[in-house]
C-alpha positions, 0 to 999 in steps of 0.5 A: 131522470132518476128519482131522488134518493128517499132512503139512506144507505143505512136504511138499505143496509138494515134490510140486508142485515134482516136478510142475513138473519134469515141465513142464520136461522138456517144455520148458514153464515149470516150474510144478507144482500139487497139490490136497489134501483130507483129507491126500490128493492129489485133483488134480495138474498141471503147465504144459502150454499148449505141448504141449497147444496149450491156453492154459488148461493152466496147472498150477493148471487142470490140477490143478483139472480132475483134482481135480474129475473125481476127486471128481465135482463142479465144487466142491472139498471144504470143506478143499481146499488148492492148493499151487503153485510160482508165484503164480497168474495172473488166469485161475487165480485166477478158476478157483480162486474158482469151484472154491471152494478153501479155501486156496492156498499158493504158493512164489514171487511172479510180479511181472508176472502174479501176481494175489494179491500182486504186480501184481494183488491180485484178492481185495482187489477186493470183486467175488468171492462167494468169497474163499480164504485164501492164503500164500506163501513155502513152498519159495520158494528151491527153486521160484524157483531151478527157474524161474531155471534154466529161463529161464537154459537157455532163454536159452542155447538161444536164444543158441546158435540165433542163433549157429548161424543166423549160421554157416549164413548165413555158410556160404551167403554163402561158397558163393554167393561161390564159385559167382559167381566160378566163373561 
């Protein structure tokens, strides 16, 4: 018999949010995930495809890898729930199906690549031999703001880099003009 749920979805999503903050510190898109079974985190992860040089290093996959190592099985326990700050993509939905996750709770939708309720609704296809429960909206505002702030900061960094490149080119042009008039 499983233990009663001692913590709310918000509690676990807050832990996923903290994982996402670790990704942001590494200049990775801030997505975090935790997998919970019997009121314990059995796996956690954050986006790290750039730093790990691994296109599959999404938060969900990182959490799945850790959970499976911790339980010494490629299938998750019957009560396992994934909490993730952003709607899973196609790759992650596939990994979740294969892991036999029971439930997925995600904070905010991903209009371009989301594969549960947004651009693709993969579990409605009828092709999968395992379907998991899912819901969204838990800490949506907080997680959405974290993503918005990250992309705003990234756009500002790009803008400053372009200004710096322009200033460097202007400086080089001035030096070349001075050198050509000296000769």
